[in-house]
C-alpha positions as a Python dict, from the first residue, in 0.01 Angstrom:
ca = {
    (1, 'M'): (0, 0, 0),
    (2, 'D'): (-165, -110, -324),
    (3, 'Y'): (-530, -136, -225),
    (4, 'K'): (-729, -395, -418),
    (5, 'L'): (-1080, -345, -280),
    (6, 'I'): (-1302, -59, -167),
    (7, 'A'): (-1618, -132, 31),
    (8, 'T'): (-1860, 150, 104),
    (9, 'D'): (-2178, 196, 298),
    (10, 'M'): (-2457, 365, 101),
    (11, 'D'): (-2699, 584, 301),
    (12, 'G'): (-2512, 868, 469),
    (13, 'T'): (-2186, 767, 301),
    (14, 'L'): (-2202, 711, -76),
    (15, 'L'): (-2549, 858, -130),
    (16, 'D'): (-2639, 1225, -95),
    (17, 'E'): (-2948, 1355, 80),
    (18, 'E'): (-3163, 1282, -229),
    (19, 'H'): (-3047, 917, -225),
    (20, 'G'): (-2839, 971, -539),
    (21, 'I'): (-2470, 931, -621),
    (22, 'T'): (-2301, 1256, -718),
    (23, 'K'): (-2151, 1277, -1068),
    (24, 'E'): (-1808, 1327, -909),
    (25, 'N'): (-1839, 1006, -706),
    (26, 'V'): (-1966, 806, -1005),
    (27, 'E'): (-1673, 917, -1224),
    (28, 'A'): (-1413, 846, -953),
    (29, 'I'): (-1554, 500, -874),
    (30, 'I'): (-1570, 394, -1239),
    (31, 'K'): (-1216, 527, -1293),
    (32, 'V'): (-1064, 335, -1001),
    (33, 'Q'): (-1228, 14, -1121),
    (34, 'R'): (-1124, 67, -1482),
    (35, 'E'): (-770, 195, -1433),
    (36, 'K'): (-664, 23, -1110),
    (37, 'G'): (-861, -302, -1129),
    (38, 'V'): (-1009, -236, -785),
    (39, 'K'): (-1299, -452, -671),
    (40, 'F'): (-1581, -222, -565),
    (41, 'V'): (-1831, -336, -303),
    (42, 'L'): (-2158, -175, -198),
    (43, 'A'): (-2203, -278, 167),
    (44, 'S'): (-2539, -172, 305),
    (45, 'G'): (-2819, -259, 540),
    (46, 'R'): (-3047, -214, 239),
    (47, 'P'): (-3213, -512, 71),
    (48, 'S'): (-3036, -617, -247),
    (49, 'Y'): (-3343, -512, -446),
    (50, 'A'): (-3269, -152, -344),
    (51, 'M'): (-2898, -169, -437),
    (52, 'L'): (-2875, -324, -783),
    (53, 'E'): (-2964, -9, -978),
    (54, 'Y'): (-2684, 180, -806),
    (55, 'A'): (-2440, -103, -875),
    (56, 'K'): (-2523, -89, -1246),
    (57, 'E'): (-2487, 290, -1248),
    (58, 'L'): (-2133, 234, -1115),
    (59, 'Q'): (-2070, -29, -1387),
    (60, 'M'): (-1999, -292, -1122),
    (61, 'D'): (-2140, -562, -1351),
    (62, 'K'): (-1875, -471, -1610),
    (63, 'Y'): (-1590, -446, -1357),
    (64, 'E'): (-1693, -750, -1149),
    (65, 'G'): (-1794, -581, -825),
    (66, 'Y'): (-2011, -713, -544),
    (67, 'V'): (-2327, -616, -357),
    (68, 'L'): (-2317, -694, 15),
    (69, 'A'): (-2679, -644, 122),
    (70, 'F'): (-2886, -677, 441),
    (71, 'N'): (-2586, -586, 661),
    (72, 'G'): (-2398, -886, 525),
    (73, 'G'): (-2690, -1129, 507),
    (74, 'E'): (-2655, -1158, 130),
    (75, 'L'): (-2361, -1131, -111),
    (76, 'I'): (-2415, -1098, -487),
    (77, 'D'): (-2158, -1125, -765),
    (78, 'M'): (-2253, -844, -1004),
    (79, 'K'): (-2082, -1007, -1302),
    (80, 'T'): (-2303, -1317, -1287),
    (81, 'N'): (-2594, -1188, -1070),
    (82, 'E'): (-2534, -1497, -857),
    (83, 'V'): (-2611, -1496, -484),
    (84, 'I'): (-2291, -1647, -347),
    (85, 'F'): (-2378, -1616, 23),
    (86, 'H'): (-2704, -1588, 216),
    (87, 'E'): (-2785, -1620, 584),
    (88, 'G'): (-3104, -1481, 733),
    (89, 'L'): (-3378, -1519, 992),
    (90, 'E'): (-3626, -1804, 1036),
    (91, 'K'): (-3988, -1811, 1156),
    (92, 'K'): (-3896, -1818, 1528),
    (93, 'D'): (-3671, -1515, 1482),
    (94, 'I'): (-3951, -1316, 1315),
    (95, 'E'): (-4177, -1411, 1609),
    (96, 'N'): (-3916, -1285, 1858),
    (97, 'V'): (-3887, -945, 1689),
    (98, 'Y'): (-4266, -923, 1656),
    (99, 'K'): (-4309, -982, 2030),
    (100, 'V'): (-4062, -705, 2119),
    (101, 'S'): (-4227, -472, 1867),
    (102, 'K'): (-4566, -528, 2028),
    (103, 'E'): (-4432, -500, 2384),
    (104, 'I'): (-4282, -156, 2320),
    (105, 'N'): (-4552, -52, 2067),
    (106, 'V'): (-4306, 39, 1789),
    (107, 'P'): (-4359, -103, 1438),
    (108, 'M'): (-4142, -372, 1279),
    (109, 'I'): (-4080, -464, 916),
    (110, 'L'): (-3931, -752, 721),
    (111, 'Y'): (-3835, -803, 358),
    (112, 'V'): (-3948, -1063, 105),
    (113, 'G'): (-3861, -1018, -263),
    (114, 'D'): (-3972, -674, -381),
    (115, 'T'): (-4207, -619, -84),
    (116, 'I'): (-4171, -479, 268),
    (117, 'Y'): (-4416, -625, 520),
    (118, 'G'): (-4483, -407, 825),
    (119, 'T'): (-4708, -389, 1129),
    (120, 'E'): (-4785, -19, 1069),
    (121, 'A'): (-4764, 223, 776),
    (122, 'T'): (-4596, 502, 975),
    (123, 'D'): (-4395, 780, 814),
    (124, 'G'): (-4072, 600, 902),
    (125, 'V'): (-4188, 269, 758),
    (126, 'M'): (-4309, 432, 437),
    (127, 'Y'): (-3983, 627, 412),
    (128, 'E'): (-3796, 294, 405),
    (129, 'A'): (-4033, 151, 141),
    (130, 'D'): (-3996, 467, -67),
    (131, 'Q'): (-3616, 488, -51),
    (132, 'C'): (-3589, 118, -136),
    (133, 'K'): (-3850, 156, -415),
    (134, 'M'): (-4032, -146, -276),
    (135, 'K'): (-4399, -233, -236),
    (136, 'F'): (-4554, -225, 111),
    (137, 'Q'): (-4802, -466, 268),
    (138, 'K'): (-4938, -435, 620),
    (139, 'F'): (-4974, -736, 849),
    (140, 'D'): (-5140, -738, 1189),
    (141, 'T'): (-5056, -1081, 1327),
    (142, 'L'): (-4806, -1359, 1278),
    (143, 'E'): (-5096, -1562, 1138),
    (144, 'D'): (-5125, -1304, 857),
    (145, 'L'): (-4764, -1379, 758),
    (146, 'E'): (-4828, -1752, 780),
    (147, 'K'): (-5123, -1721, 542),
    (148, 'K'): (-4897, -1541, 296),
    (149, 'G'): (-4646, -1827, 320),
    (150, 'I'): (-4381, -1608, 481),
    (151, 'D'): (-4161, -1797, 726),
    (152, 'K'): (-3818, -1643, 665),
    (153, 'T'): (-3649, -1313, 582),
    (154, 'T'): (-3295, -1181, 558),
    (155, 'K'): (-3338, -916, 828),
    (156, 'C'): (-3599, -731, 1032),
    (157, 'M'): (-3608, -369, 1142),
    (158, 'I'): (-3786, -185, 1420),
    (159, 'I'): (-3864, 167, 1299),
    (160, 'G'): (-3965, 460, 1516),
    (161, 'K'): (-3865, 796, 1657),
    (162, 'P'): (-3498, 811, 1769),
    (163, 'E'): (-3596, 783, 2136),
    (164, 'E'): (-3819, 482, 2058),
    (165, 'V'): (-3540, 314, 1865),
    (166, 'L'): (-3301, 354, 2158),
    (167, 'I'): (-3562, 188, 2383),
    (168, 'A'): (-3604, -90, 2124),
    (169, 'Q'): (-3227, -143, 2110),
    (170, 'E'): (-3206, -166, 2489),
    (171, 'H'): (-3498, -408, 2500),
    (172, 'M'): (-3366, -628, 2218),
    (173, 'N'): (-3021, -641, 2374),
    (174, 'K'): (-3168, -731, 2713),
    (175, 'V'): (-3388, -1011, 2580),
    (176, 'H'): (-3198, -1129, 2271),
    (177, 'G'): (-2852, -969, 2292),
    (178, 'N'): (-2674, -1300, 2236),
    (179, 'D'): (-2914, -1422, 1968),
    (180, 'Y'): (-2887, -1157, 1694),
    (181, 'F'): (-2675, -889, 1535),
    (182, 'I'): (-2846, -570, 1661),
    (183, 'A'): (-2742, -221, 1548),
    (184, 'I'): (-2880, 124, 1475),
    (185, 'S'): (-2811, 220, 1114),
    (186, 'K'): (-3004, 549, 1121),
    (187, 'P'): (-3154, 715, 1429),
    (188, 'I'): (-3497, 581, 1323),
    (189, 'F'): (-3380, 228, 1222),
    (190, 'L'): (-3290, -65, 1447),
    (191, 'E'): (-3153, -353, 1240),
    (192, 'I'): (-3190, -714, 1355),
    (193, 'A'): (-3007, -983, 1160),
    (194, 'N'): (-2862, -1331, 1201),
    (195, 'K'): (-2597, -1325, 1476),
    (196, 'N'): (-2345, -1483, 1240),
    (197, 'V'): (-2381, -1190, 1002),
    (198, 'D'): (-2240, -840, 987),
    (199, 'K'): (-2072, -637, 714),
    (200, 'G'): (-1723, -727, 834),
    (201, 'K'): (-1784, -1104, 850),
    (202, 'T'): (-1926, -1112, 497),
    (203, 'L'): (-1642, -895, 364),
    (204, 'K'): (-1402, -1149, 517),
    (205, 'K'): (-1577, -1424, 316),
    (206, 'L'): (-1543, -1213, 0),
    (207, 'G'): (-1175, -1153, 70),
    (208, 'E'): (-1122, -1528, 90),
    (209, 'I'): (-1305, -1578, -242),
    (210, 'E'): (-1103, -1305, -417),
    (211, 'N'): (-778, -1377, -231),
    (212, 'I'): (-761, -1018, -103),
    (213, 'K'): (-615, -959, 244),
    (214, 'P'): (-776, -720, 498),
    (215, 'E'): (-476, -487, 478),
    (216, 'E'): (-541, -451, 103),
    (217, 'M'): (-894, -320, 167),
    (218, 'I'): (-1046, 24, 224),
    (219, 'A'): (-1389, 59, 387),
    (220, 'V'): (-1593, 378, 415),
    (221, 'G'): (-1885, 432, 653),
    (222, 'D'): (-2081, 664, 880),
    (223, 'S'): (-2303, 465, 1121),
    (224, 'A'): (-2289, 205, 1398),
    (225, 'N'): (-2369, -86, 1165),
    (226, 'D'): (-2053, 4, 966),
    (227, 'K'): (-1827, -60, 1267),
    (228, 'P'): (-1757, -431, 1190),
    (229, 'L'): (-1676, -335, 829),
    (230, 'L'): (-1426, -68, 927),
    (231, 'E'): (-1273, -280, 1202),
    (232, 'Y'): (-1195, -559, 955),
    (233, 'V'): (-1003, -362, 690),
    (234, 'G'): (-655, -214, 682),
    (235, 'M'): (-777, 135, 595),
    (236, 'P'): (-1099, 235, 776),
    (237, 'V'): (-1240, 564, 649),
    (238, 'A'): (-1517, 779, 801),
    (239, 'V'): (-1704, 1043, 607),
    (240, 'E'): (-1710, 1384, 775),
    (241, 'N'): (-2076, 1338, 877),
    (242, 'A'): (-2007, 1004, 1052),
    (243, 'I'): (-2101, 945, 1415),
    (244, 'P'): (-1816, 986, 1672),
    (245, 'E'): (-1788, 609, 1725),
    (246, 'I'): (-1698, 560, 1358),
    (247, 'K'): (-1460, 856, 1345),
    (248, 'E'): (-1272, 713, 1644),
    (249, 'I'): (-1178, 394, 1458),
    (250, 'A'): (-1107, 565, 1124),
    (251, 'K'): (-752, 620, 1001),
    (252, 'F'): (-872, 881, 751),
    (253, 'I'): (-1162, 1129, 770),
    (254, 'S'): (-1299, 1202, 424),
    (255, 'T'): (-1535, 1476, 314),
    (256, 'S'): (-1907, 1431, 382),
    (257, 'N'): (-2161, 1231, 184),
    (258, 'V'): (-2277, 1551, 11),
    (259, 'E'): (-1919, 1656, -68),
    (260, 'H'): (-1820, 1352, -275),
    (261, 'G'): (-1667, 1153, 13),
    (262, 'L'): (-1583, 854, -208),
    (263, 'K'): (-1406, 1071, -466),
    (264, 'T'): (-1201, 1229, -187),
    (265, 'T'): (-1109, 885, -51),
    (266, 'I'): (-1009, 749, -392),
    (267, 'E'): (-792, 1054, -464),
    (268, 'E'): (-625, 1014, -123),
    (269, 'F'): (-517, 652, -177),
    (270, 'F'): (-472, 613, -553),
    (271, 'E'): (-246, 791, -804),
    (272, 'F'): (-367, 819, -1161),
}
């Protein structure tokens, strides 16, 4: 099969433990774009603001790649910097997540521009702000958000200890299971997005734009929010450090995120 597109998750997959891309991965990704004309896609739960630097490091603007941010809530053409798809959460949705957050006493956050707004500045919340290189502002009530003119976002997260996040997931699914896309991306992160959005659905839209079939795509991931992405493509790949659920649906197990998993994948499926 001549694969025409590679989509990869970032944290735990492409990025190492210092949130960087190894030199080996960078070189392999640029090479496959340059020599094979492959469309490269960063597909992450991260906000787009926290992805664009990496995309430029991989020369995706030069080779016409795409950034699929917010678990599929936003799709950006790196050649033109144009947002070609966006679907997020409205005021009522933010209120619903806020209520659950308060009921279980675990903080929530949302994203607007270059700023993360959160109900608490816990270690987990500040870790997210730090890794995304975004500003942080605390809010106490929904009225605080209203005063700031915030009535929409692309996604929310509930952030806590792993056991708290499991409780939050159970609670959200019980109350709003049919209303949102709900998934754990890291043990401390519960992602809540528009129910019409996940990484796989937005990759399908991109495939239609680029006229690339699912069987001509490779996707690489490690966590539960990568499942729709891997289920959509012809060649689902799990990094060695992936959770069992992702390894079960993978057709190839690559090396880990700290052992150049993308380089290993590219060398497995492309001849140079």
